DRENLUM-775065 format. One record per residue (C-alpha): residue in one letter; x, y, z. Coordinates in nm, 2 decimals. Example, Ala and Ser with C-alpha at 12.3 -4.5 7.8 and 13.67 -1.06 7.14 Angstrom:
<rs>
+----+--------+--------+--------+
: aa :      x :      y :      z :
+----+--------+--------+--------+
:  a :   1.23 :  -0.45 :   0.78 :
:  s :   1.37 :  -0.11 :   0.71 :
+----+--------+--------+--------+
</rs>
This chain:
<rs>
+----+--------+--------+--------+
: aa :      x :      y :      z :
+----+--------+--------+--------+
:  m :   0.00 :   0.00 :   0.00 :
:  a :   0.12 :   0.35 :  -0.08 :
:  a :   0.24 :   0.57 :   0.20 :
:  r :   0.07 :   0.87 :   0.04 :
:  l :  -0.29 :   0.91 :  -0.09 :
:  a :  -0.43 :   1.13 :  -0.35 :
:  t :  -0.78 :   1.20 :  -0.48 :
:  t :  -0.85 :   1.23 :  -0.85 :
:  p :  -1.18 :   1.40 :  -0.82 :
:  c :  -1.15 :   1.72 :  -0.62 :
:  a :  -1.39 :   1.95 :  -0.45 :
:  k :  -1.44 :   2.30 :  -0.58 :
:  p :  -1.34 :   2.54 :  -0.30 :
:  a :  -1.58 :   2.83 :  -0.28 :
:  n :  -1.64 :   3.06 :   0.01 :
:  w :  -2.00 :   3.13 :   0.08 :
:  q :  -2.18 :   3.35 :   0.33 :
:  l :  -2.55 :   3.33 :   0.44 :
:  r :  -2.69 :   3.62 :   0.63 :
:  t :  -3.04 :   3.62 :   0.78 :
:  t :  -3.23 :   3.89 :   0.96 :
:  g :  -3.53 :   3.87 :   1.18 :
:  k :  -3.74 :   4.08 :   1.40 :
:  a :  -3.58 :   4.13 :   1.74 :
:  g :  -3.78 :   4.04 :   2.05 :
:  h :  -3.82 :   3.82 :   2.35 :
:  s :  -3.79 :   3.44 :   2.29 :
:  g :  -4.14 :   3.39 :   2.43 :
:  g :  -4.27 :   3.55 :   2.11 :
:  i :  -4.08 :   3.33 :   1.87 :
:  f :  -4.29 :   3.16 :   1.60 :
:  n :  -4.60 :   3.38 :   1.64 :
:  d :  -4.74 :   3.59 :   1.35 :
:  q :  -4.61 :   3.92 :   1.48 :
:  m :  -4.25 :   3.82 :   1.55 :
:  g :  -4.19 :   3.54 :   1.30 :
:  s :  -3.94 :   3.26 :   1.32 :
:  g :  -3.63 :   3.47 :   1.40 :
:  a :  -3.30 :   3.49 :   1.21 :
:  v :  -3.13 :   3.20 :   1.38 :
:  y :  -3.42 :   2.96 :   1.31 :
:  e :  -3.43 :   3.08 :   0.95 :
:  i :  -3.06 :   3.02 :   0.89 :
:  s :  -3.10 :   2.67 :   1.05 :
:  r :  -3.39 :   2.60 :   0.82 :
:  i :  -3.19 :   2.71 :   0.51 :
:  i :  -2.89 :   2.50 :   0.60 :
:  n :  -3.11 :   2.20 :   0.67 :
:  e :  -3.27 :   2.25 :   0.32 :
:  f :  -2.92 :   2.25 :   0.17 :
:  q :  -2.86 :   1.91 :   0.34 :
:  l :  -3.19 :   1.77 :   0.21 :
:  t :  -3.18 :   1.90 :  -0.15 :
:  l :  -2.82 :   1.96 :  -0.26 :
:  r :  -2.67 :   1.62 :  -0.21 :
:  e :  -2.48 :   1.47 :  -0.50 :
:  p :  -2.19 :   1.23 :  -0.54 :
:  n :  -1.85 :   1.37 :  -0.45 :
:  m :  -1.99 :   1.69 :  -0.31 :
:  t :  -1.87 :   1.83 :   0.02 :
:  f :  -2.03 :   2.11 :   0.21 :
:  h :  -1.90 :   2.28 :   0.53 :
:  v :  -2.05 :   2.53 :   0.76 :
:  g :  -1.74 :   2.69 :   0.90 :
:  m :  -1.89 :   2.93 :   1.15 :
:  l :  -2.24 :   3.00 :   1.26 :
:  l :  -2.32 :   3.32 :   1.46 :
:  g :  -2.65 :   3.43 :   1.58 :
:  g :  -2.84 :   3.62 :   1.85 :
:  a :  -2.97 :   3.97 :   1.92 :
:  n :  -2.81 :   4.26 :   1.75 :
:  p :  -2.86 :   4.59 :   1.94 :
:  k :  -2.88 :   4.77 :   1.60 :
:  a :  -3.17 :   4.55 :   1.47 :
:  d :  -3.46 :   4.74 :   1.33 :
:  p :  -3.75 :   4.68 :   1.56 :
:  s :  -4.00 :   4.77 :   1.29 :
:  g :  -3.89 :   4.49 :   1.07 :
:  s :  -4.11 :   4.18 :   1.03 :
:  g :  -4.05 :   3.82 :   0.94 :
:  t :  -3.71 :   3.72 :   0.82 :
:  t :  -3.48 :   3.78 :   0.52 :
:  a :  -3.19 :   3.59 :   0.39 :
:  q :  -2.90 :   3.67 :   0.15 :
:  l :  -2.67 :   3.40 :   0.01 :
:  t :  -2.35 :   3.50 :  -0.16 :
:  f :  -2.08 :   3.29 :  -0.32 :
:  e :  -1.71 :   3.36 :  -0.40 :
:  n :  -1.60 :   3.10 :  -0.64 :
:  g :  -1.27 :   2.92 :  -0.63 :
:  y :  -1.12 :   2.70 :  -0.90 :
:  p :  -1.34 :   2.45 :  -1.08 :
:  p :  -1.40 :   2.11 :  -0.93 :
:  m :  -1.24 :   1.80 :  -1.09 :
:  a :  -1.48 :   1.52 :  -1.17 :
:  p :  -1.36 :   1.16 :  -1.15 :
:  t :  -1.25 :   1.12 :  -1.51 :
:  p :  -1.00 :   0.91 :  -1.71 :
:  g :  -0.80 :   1.23 :  -1.76 :
:  n :  -0.76 :   1.27 :  -1.38 :
:  k :  -0.65 :   0.91 :  -1.35 :
:  r :  -0.39 :   0.99 :  -1.61 :
:  f :  -0.29 :   1.29 :  -1.41 :
:  l :  -0.23 :   1.07 :  -1.11 :
:  q :  -0.02 :   0.84 :  -1.32 :
:  l :   0.20 :   1.13 :  -1.44 :
:  f :   0.21 :   1.26 :  -1.08 :
:  n :   0.34 :   0.92 :  -0.97 :
:  e :   0.60 :   0.91 :  -1.25 :
:  s :   0.72 :   1.25 :  -1.14 :
:  s :   0.73 :   1.13 :  -0.78 :
:  r :   0.95 :   0.84 :  -0.87 :
:  a :   1.18 :   1.06 :  -1.07 :
:  a :   1.21 :   1.30 :  -0.77 :
:  g :   1.27 :   1.01 :  -0.53 :
:  i :   0.94 :   1.05 :  -0.35 :
:  l :   0.69 :   0.77 :  -0.27 :
:  e :   0.40 :   0.73 :  -0.50 :
:  a :   0.05 :   0.82 :  -0.41 :
:  g :  -0.23 :   0.57 :  -0.40 :
:  e :  -0.58 :   0.68 :  -0.50 :
:  i :  -0.85 :   0.74 :  -0.24 :
:  h :  -1.21 :   0.86 :  -0.27 :
:  p :  -1.24 :   1.23 :  -0.17 :
:  m :  -1.51 :   1.16 :   0.08 :
:  l :  -1.27 :   0.94 :   0.28 :
:  r :  -1.00 :   1.21 :   0.33 :
:  g :  -0.92 :   1.34 :   0.67 :
:  a :  -0.60 :   1.33 :   0.87 :
:  g :  -0.65 :   1.66 :   1.04 :
:  a :  -0.70 :   1.87 :   0.73 :
:  h :  -0.84 :   2.21 :   0.82 :
:  a :  -0.87 :   2.11 :   1.18 :
:  p :  -0.67 :   2.16 :   1.50 :
:  g :  -0.35 :   1.96 :   1.46 :
:  e :  -0.31 :   2.03 :   1.09 :
:  s :   0.05 :   2.09 :   1.00 :
:  v :   0.30 :   2.14 :   0.72 :
:  d :   0.63 :   1.96 :   0.70 :
:  v :   0.85 :   2.24 :   0.57 :
:  e :   1.15 :   2.01 :   0.51 :
:  r :   0.95 :   1.83 :   0.23 :
:  i :   0.89 :   2.15 :   0.03 :
:  r :   1.22 :   2.12 :  -0.17 :
:  r :   1.13 :   1.77 :  -0.28 :
:  q :   0.77 :   1.87 :  -0.35 :
:  a :   0.90 :   2.16 :  -0.57 :
:  k :   1.12 :   1.92 :  -0.77 :
:  r :   0.82 :   1.68 :  -0.82 :
:  a :   0.60 :   1.98 :  -0.93 :
:  a :   0.87 :   2.08 :  -1.19 :
:  l :   0.89 :   1.73 :  -1.32 :
:  l :   0.51 :   1.70 :  -1.33 :
:  i :   0.47 :   2.03 :  -1.52 :
:  r :   0.73 :   1.91 :  -1.77 :
:  r :   0.54 :   1.58 :  -1.83 :
:  l :   0.21 :   1.76 :  -1.86 :
:  a :   0.36 :   2.00 :  -2.12 :
:  q :   0.48 :   1.71 :  -2.34 :
+----+--------+--------+--------+
</rs>
């Protein structure tokens, strides 16, 4: 088994932000016709709807931070809730294609040429190992070998 693992399909990184507003008031009035559901319940409803309707193979979805509660600047004359969803696109996702399998093959050829262990393939939904979590780290000593591998890979891709 290979010591390193790579995914040939890759998620599309995109930042997104969901803002909701609601009428400020005491929690005893929540869900009534005058006050409405409140902003926190509305954002929870929308995120739950994402989970129910946006599932598809190889898709990942992460709520990084959720903040809510009373805002002293809230407009007390407002009614109901509002929501605004904005996206900041990253690079395009990579579907699991024969071309991406070929890319992994070229990557491994470059790894061998650079004296680095090859990477086995793993499904993107099975990744982990502290990525984007407490304990995530970078091995600075490997950067020189990684740069050599990247140069060899770019050369192979250009041929």
